[in-house]
C-alpha positions in Angstrom: 5.0 78.0 32.0 5.0 75.8 35.1 1.7 74.2 34.0 3.2 73.4 30.6 6.2 71.6 32.2 3.8 69.5 34.4 1.6 68.7 31.4 4.6 67.5 29.3 5.9 65.5 32.3 2.6 63.7 32.7 2.6 62.8 28.9 6.2 61.6 29.1 5.4 59.4 32.2 2.4 57.9 30.3 4.5 57.1 27.3 7.2 55.4 29.5 4.6 53.5 31.4 2.9 52.3 28.2 6.3 51.2 26.8 7.0 49.4 30.0 3.9 47.3 29.7 4.2 46.8 25.9 7.9 46.0 25.6 9.0 44.8 29.0 7.9 44.9 32.5 6.0 42.1 34.1 6.0 39.5 31.3 3.2 37.0 31.6 3.9 33.3 32.3 2.3 32.3 29.0 4.9 34.2 27.0 7.6 31.9 28.5 6.1 28.8 26.9 5.0 27.4 23.6 1.9 25.3 23.7 0.4 22.3 21.9 -3.4 21.8 21.9 -5.2 18.7 23.0 -7.5 17.7 20.1 -10.1 15.0 19.4 -10.1 13.0 16.3 -9.1 9.8 14.5 -5.5 8.4 14.9 -4.1 6.1 12.2 -0.9 4.1 12.1 0.0 3.4 8.5 2.7 1.6 6.5 3.3 3.4 3.1 4.3 1.6 -0.1 3.7 1.9 -3.8 2.7 -0.5 -6.5 1.3 -0.9 -10.0 -2.4 -1.1 -10.9 -3.6 -4.0 -13.1 -6.8 -5.8 -13.9 -7.7 -8.6 -11.5 -7.9 -11.1 -14.4 -5.8 -10.6 -17.6 -5.4 -13.1 -20.4 -2.6 -13.0 -23.0 -3.9 -14.3 -26.4 -1.3 -15.8 -28.7 -1.1 -18.1 -31.7 0.1 -21.7 -31.9 0.8 -21.6 -35.7 3.0 -19.4 -37.8 1.8 -17.2 -40.6 0.8 -13.8 -41.9 -1.9 -11.8 -40.2 -4.5 -11.7 -42.9 -7.3 -9.8 -41.1 -7.7 -8.0 -37.7 -11.2 -7.4 -36.4 -10.4 -5.6 -33.1 -8.3 -2.7 -31.9 -7.1 -1.2 -28.6 -10.0 -0.7 -26.1 -12.4 -2.9 -28.1 -15.0 -4.6 -26.0 -15.1 -8.3 -26.9 -17.2 -11.3 -25.9 -16.1 -14.9 -25.2 -15.7 -16.8 -28.5 -15.6 -13.6 -30.7 -13.3 -13.7 -33.7 -10.3 -11.4 -33.2 -8.0 -12.1 -36.1 -7.3 -14.6 -39.0 -3.9 -15.8 -40.1 -3.3 -16.6 -43.8 -4.9 -20.0 -44.4 -3.5 -20.8 -47.8 -0.6 -23.0 -46.6 -2.5 -24.5 -43.8 -5.5 -25.4 -46.1 -3.0 -27.0 -48.6 -1.6 -29.1 -45.8 -5.1 -30.3 -44.9 -5.6 -31.4 -48.6 -2.2 -33.2 -48.6 -3.0 -35.1 -45.5 -6.4 -36.0 -46.9 -4.7 -37.5 -49.9 -2.2 -39.4 -47.7 -5.1 -40.8 -45.7 -6.9 -42.0 -48.9 -3.6 -43.6 -50.1 -3.2 -45.3 -46.7 -6.7 -46.6 -46.9 -6.1 -48.1 -50.3 -2.9 -49.7 -49.3 -4.6 -51.1 -46.2 -7.4 -52.6 -48.2 -5.0 -54.1 -50.7 -2.9 -55.7 -47.9 -6.1 -57.1 -46.3 -7.1 -58.7 -49.6 -3.6 -60.2 -50.1 -3.6 -61.5 -46.6 -7.0 -63.2 -47.0 -5.7 -65.0 -50.1 -2.5 -66.0 -48.4 -4.5 -67.4 -45.5 -6.4 -69.8 -47.7 -3.1 -70.8 -49.5 -1.4 -71.4 -46.2 -4.3 -73.6 -45.0 -3.7 -75.8 -48.1 0.0 -75.7 -47.6 0.6 -73.9 -50.9 2.8 -71.2 -49.1 5.2 -71.5 -46.3 4.6 -70.3 -42.8 7.2 -67.6 -43.2 5.3 -66.1 -46.2 2.1 -66.2 -44.2 3.7 -64.4 -41.2 5.1 -61.8 -43.6 1.6 -61.2 -45.0 0.2 -60.8 -41.5 2.9 -58.3 -40.7 2.1 -56.3 -43.8 -1.5 -56.0 -42.6 -0.4 -54.7 -39.2 2.0 -52.2 -40.9 -0.7 -50.9 -43.2 -3.1 -50.5 -40.3 -0.5 -48.4 -38.4 0.1 -46.3 -41.5 -3.7 -45.7 -41.8 -3.9 -44.6 -38.2 -0.9 -42.2 -38.7 -2.6 -40.7 -41.8 -5.8 -40.1 -39.8 -3.8 -38.4 -37.0 -1.9 -36.3 -39.5 -5.1 -35.1 -41.1 -6.6 -34.2 -37.7 -3.4 -32.3 -36.8 -3.6 -30.4 -40.1 -7.3 -29.5 -39.6 -6.5 -28.4 -36.0 -3.7 -26.1 -37.3 -6.1 -24.6 -39.8 -8.5 -23.9 -37.0 -5.7 -22.2 -35.0 -5.5 -19.7 -37.8 -8.8 -18.3 -36.5 -8.0 -16.4 -33.2 -11.0 -16.2 -30.8 -11.4 -14.4 -27.5 -11.0 -16.8 -24.6 -12.9 -14.5 -22.2 -15.2 -11.5 -22.3 -13.4 -8.2 -21.6 -11.6 -5.3 -23.1 -8.5 -5.3 -25.4 -5.9 -3.4 -23.4 -3.0 -4.3 -25.8 -2.6 -5.3 -29.4 0.9 -6.4 -30.4 0.5 -7.1 -34.1 -0.6 -5.3 -37.3 -2.5 -6.6 -40.3 0.0 -8.1 -42.7 2.6 -8.8 -40.1 4.1 -12.3 -40.0 4.2 -14.1 -36.7 6.4 -17.2 -36.0 5.3 -19.7 -33.4 8.5 -21.8 -32.9 9.6 -22.2 -29.2 6.9 -19.9 -27.7 3.5 -18.6 -28.7 3.8 -14.9 -29.9 1.5 -12.5 -28.1 -1.2 -11.0 -30.3 -3.6 -9.4 -27.7 -4.0 -8.8 -24.0 -7.5 -8.9 -22.7 -8.6 -7.5 -19.3 -11.6 -9.5 -18.1 -13.3 -6.9 -15.8 -12.0 -3.3 -15.2 -14.7 -2.6 -12.6 -12.3 -4.3 -10.1 -8.6 -3.7 -10.0 -5.6 -4.9 -8.0 -2.4 -3.4 -6.9 0.9 -5.3 -6.6 2.5 -3.4 -3.7 6.1 -4.0 -2.6 6.5 -4.1 1.2 9.9 -4.6 2.9 10.7 -7.2 5.4 10.7 -4.8 8.4 7.0 -4.0 7.9 5.6 -7.2 6.3 4.8 -8.7 9.8 2.2 -6.0 10.4 0.3 -6.7 7.1 -2.6 -9.1 7.3 -5.2 -10.3 4.8 -8.4 -8.3 4.9 -6.5 -5.2 6.2 -8.0 -1.8 5.2 -6.0 0.1 2.5 -6.2 3.6 1.1 -4.3 4.7 -1.9 -3.9 7.6 -4.4 -2.8 7.9 -8.0 -1.0 10.9 -9.5 -3.7 11.8 -12.0 -6.3 12.1 -9.2 -4.1 13.4 -6.4 -7.0 15.0 -4.5 -9.0 11.7 -4.5 -8.5 8.8 -2.1 -9.4 5.3 -3.1 -10.1 2.4 -0.8 -9.3 -1.3 -0.9 -8.2 -4.3 1.2 -5.3 -6.8 1.3 -6.3 -10.0 -0.5 -3.0 -11.8 -0.6 0.5 -11.8 0.8 2.9 -13.6 -1.6 5.7 -15.5 0.1 8.1 -15.3 -2.8 10.6 -12.6 -1.7 12.5 -10.3 -4.0 15.8 -8.5 -3.1 15.9 -4.9 -4.4 19.0 -2.8 -3.5 19.9 -5.3 -0.8 16.4 -5.0 0.8 14.1 -8.0 1.0 10.6 -7.1 -0.3 7.4 -9.1 -0.4 4.5 -8.6 -2.9 1.2 -7.7 -1.3 -1.9 -7.9 -3.5 -4.5 -5.2 -2.8 -8.0 -5.4 -4.4 -10.0 -2.3 -5.0 -13.3 -1.4 -6.7 -13.3 0.7 -9.9 -17.0 1.4 -10.5 -16.2 4.9 -11.8 -13.6 3.5 -14.2 -11.1 6.1 -13.1 -8.3 3.6 -12.4 -6.5 2.4 -15.4 -4.0 -0.6 -15.8 -0.4 0.5 -15.4 -1.0 3.5 -13.0 1.3 3.8 -10.1 -0.5 3.8 -6.7 0.8 5.2 -3.5 -0.6 2.8 -0.9 -1.2 3.2 2.9 -1.8 0.1 4.9 -3.9 0.9 8.0 -2.1 -1.2 10.7 -4.0 0.2 13.6 -6.4 3.1 14.2 -8.5 4.8 16.9 -11.6 6.8 16.3 -12.7 9.9 18.2 -9.9 9.9 20.8 -8.0 12.7 22.6 -4.6 13.3 21.0 -1.7 15.4 21.9 1.4 16.3 19.8 4.5 14.2 20.7 6.4 17.4 21.4 4.3 18.0 24.5 5.2 14.5 25.7 8.9 15.0 25.1 8.9 18.2 27.1 10.8 18.0 30.5 10.3 20.6 33.1 13.3 22.8 34.2 14.4 23.1 37.8 12.7 26.5 38.0 9.4 24.9 36.9 9.8 22.1 39.4 10.4 24.7 42.2 7.3 26.7 41.1 5.2 23.6 40.9 6.3 22.5 44.4 5.3 25.9 45.8 1.9 25.7 44.1 1.4 22.2 45.6 2.3 23.4 49.1 -0.3 26.2 48.8 -3.0 23.7 47.8 -2.0 21.2 50.6 -2.2 24.0 53.2 -5.9 24.5 52.2 -6.7 20.8 52.6 -8.4 19.2 55.6 -6.0 17.2 57.8 -7.4 13.8 56.5 -6.6 14.7 52.9 -3.2 16.2 53.9 -2.0 13.0 55.4 -3.2 10.9 52.4 -1.7 13.4 49.9 1.6 13.5 51.7 1.9 9.7 51.6 1.5 9.8 47.8 3.4 13.0 47.0 6.4 11.1 45.6 4.3 9.0 43.4 2.4 12.0 42.0 5.6 13.9 41.3 7.0 10.9 39.4 3.9 10.6 37.2 2.5 7.6 39.0 -0.9 9.0 40.1 -4.3 7.7 39.0 -3.2 4.2 39.8 -0.8 4.3 36.8 2.2 2.4 38.2 3.4 1.1 34.9 1.4 -2.1 35.0 -2.0 -3.6 35.6 -3.6 -6.9 36.9 -3.0 -8.6 33.6 0.7 -7.7 33.6 0.4 -5.6 30.4 2.8 -2.6 30.5 1.2 0.8 30.4 2.8 3.8 28.7 2.9 6.5 31.4 4.0 10.1 30.9 3.2 13.5 32.3 2.2 16.8 30.7 2.5 20.4 32.0 0.0 23.2 31.6 -1.3 26.4 33.1 -4.6 26.4 34.9 -7.2 29.2 34.5 -5.4 31.3 37.1 -2.1 31.0 35.3 -0.6 28.6 37.8 1.8 25.9 36.6 0.2 22.4 36.8 1.3 18.9 36.0 -0.8 15.9 35.0 0.2 12.2 34.7 -1.3 10.7 31.5 -1.6 7.2 30.1 -0.8 7.1 26.4 -1.9 4.7 23.7 -1.4 4.6 20.0 1.0 6.9 18.2 1.4 7.8 14.5 4.8 9.4 15.1 3.4 12.9 15.3 0.5 12.6 17.7 -0.3 10.3 20.5 -3.6 9.0 22.0 -4.4 10.1 25.6 -6.1 7.0 27.1 -6.4 8.6 30.5 -5.2 11.9 32.1 -6.0 14.0 35.1 -7.9 17.2 34.1 -7.0 16.6 30.4 -9.8 18.0 28.2 -10.2 18.7 24.5 -9.0 22.2 23.5 -6.7 22.7 26.5 -3.1 23.9 25.9 -0.2 21.7 26.9 3.3 23.2 27.4 5.6 21.9 24.6 8.6 24.2 25.0 10.2 27.2 26.7 10.8 30.5 25.0 14.1 32.1 26.0 14.8 35.7 25.0 18.3 36.9 25.4 21.2 38.7 23.7 23.1 35.4 23.2 20.3 33.5 21.5 21.5 34.2 18.0 24.6 35.0 16.1 23.0 36.4 13.0 23.3 40.2 12.5 20.7 42.6 11.1 21.8 43.2 7.4 20.6 46.8 7.6 22.0 47.9 10.9 24.9 45.4 11.4 23.8 44.8 15.0 22.9 41.5 16.5 19.2 40.9 17.0 17.6 39.2 19.9 15.4 36.4 18.7 13.3 34.0 20.9 14.5 30.4 21.1 12.2 27.5 21.8 13.8 24.9 24.2 12.4 21.4 24.2 14.1 19.1 26.7 14.9 15.5 25.8 12.2 13.0 27.0 11.4 9.3 27.1 8.9 9.4 24.3 
């Protein structure tokens, strides 16, 4: 019986000891913190916008004369060549006008010839003093008037013939019909403006986007800048282009001043169609294959407890140093503690300001460490590490503190009605 009691006692002690290590006991330092990893990759700063896709060169084909559409030879998406016949308007009225003007011209010629003959006779009579000077001048005026009427008749005939030619609608460029606005038999009226019959896109192998960029970002857009964009129908595919023009004519939309930026892009696969809405990213700046760290790690500020622990760790390291290094380190201790080591004093010989920060981490022995870092480009989520003491790819940087306590949450367990203890991540405010 005594052996049984001892045996059960050993089992109970083992269970309690296991529970101590699993549920409590000496909690590791890593469980106090949340971490962000240092990674290597590309960093891009982009300005996002949207715009409408259209062909680089688009021509609207209209008509200069009124009439009924007698015949259509093309439809939507038809490929056309320059000079190809697209449509014919009813020519009955226009041809009749040509014949009328031809008759008027012949009549004007006859009247002119008659006036010339009369004038030649009057000239001889005037030389023999058989008619007065006034009659001779009147005869000469009749010649000039008949000549003007003849010229007017010639012009009217040319105009009538030209209008007849306008009834035949030809393609001004080679391309594809992307819009047809009329039907066969429809009457079009060319009064104050030419009605639109067709829209021809010259070359769909190259497209452009008219993107709208507001005034707060337009200063960062430059011609030749790299652009990437997507369209809804191919959401998993990214297209590339470049800025070809920044138009200076501003538009006010919802009290915001916007400028039109023209982006050119290739369309060799013919996936992009006129009228599609493109979501555009302008690549303002970028870095390739650089060390980056999440901004949460740069915003983190150490607590007093951490500063005290870090100070003790430093004291231990200083005690192991030779006297020559001790004196040198003691003279720069304040600078190191403020993040100014590595010669990073907030400026350089050229007077350019450097972005200096510091990050916290645990070394391979679990000791708390701090490293000053020089930061570069940021995309709002991650920041480039230009230079940093002991900063390497893959290492973990402290980004927050996990606090576990009974007062961390006010929510109750819906099953038991008791309050639960949930961890809370604390990230102190920082300069970044």
